[in-house]
N, C-alpha and C positions, 0 to 999 in steps of 0.2 A: 440873436436872437433864438432861445428855448424856448421862451416857453406861450404862451397864448399873449400874455400878460405884455408879454414884452408886443409882440403882436398888435397888438390893442392899440399901447402907446405908441408906435413905428403909422400905422392907422390914421391913430388919432393924431398925429406932427404934419402929416401931410395931409391933411384933409386943411388942417386948416395955412396951410399955405395955400393949399389951390385953390381960393378964395372959391371954395361948392361954399354947402351948405348942408349938414345931414340929411336936411331934407328931402335935397337932389339930391344927391346921391344914393342914400335911398333907391329915391324913383330910375337915377339913370340906370342903378343896379339890377332891381326887381328887388329889390326889397320888401320883403313887410318890417315895420313900426319897428317890433321888437326882438327881431334879430337886428337890423342893424341898431339896437339898441345894445346889445348882447357884443357881437363884435364892438361897436365902442367900449364898453366897460369895462370889458376881459377877464369880465368873470367868469363867464359861461363857456365851455367848448360850445366852436361853430364850421363850421360842415369845409371841407377840401372846396367846392363849389361857389363856396360865399365869399370867401380866402379872394377869391379868383375873380368873381368880378368889382366888389371892390379896390381892386387890388388895378384890376384894368379901368377901373371908371376914377380914379389915380393920381396913372395913368404911369403905376408901377410895373413892375414883372419876379412871378417868383421864380426864383431860383435855386435848385439843388446843388451842396460843396458834398467834396468828400469828404467827413468826415476830417483829413492828415489835413487839407485847406483846410474850412475851416479854421481847426486847435490851430493858426501859423505855424506847425512843422516842416511845410515846405517851405517854411520862412525863415525855417534856422532858431524857431522860438521851440526851448525848453518845454516851456508849461504852459499844457489847451486855456485856448483864449474861450474855446466853446467848454462849457462845461456841461452834460449829460443829463438829463434826465436823476441816472442810475445814480449820477457821483452827484446829485441835488437833494435826493434822500435817503442818501446815506454818511452823508456830514451832518455830524449830532448837534 
């Protein structure tokens, strides 16, 4: 995942399968209604602390990987698996 939209989509999918409502998750994570809407809409930037709270309540753990691993270089893949924001911005 390399964008806020990607993260939001993953969180929405996990929420759907969790059995929780967005309102129940919002209350459990201690978020305002607007913050919860922003997280799940995927068009607004949100704080790392918000991501950590939502992920925790959905039973997820935030993991950072070396770029070589995320790109699949450690697996012998020649093409990057995860595109960087710079690579995406430079695309025509």
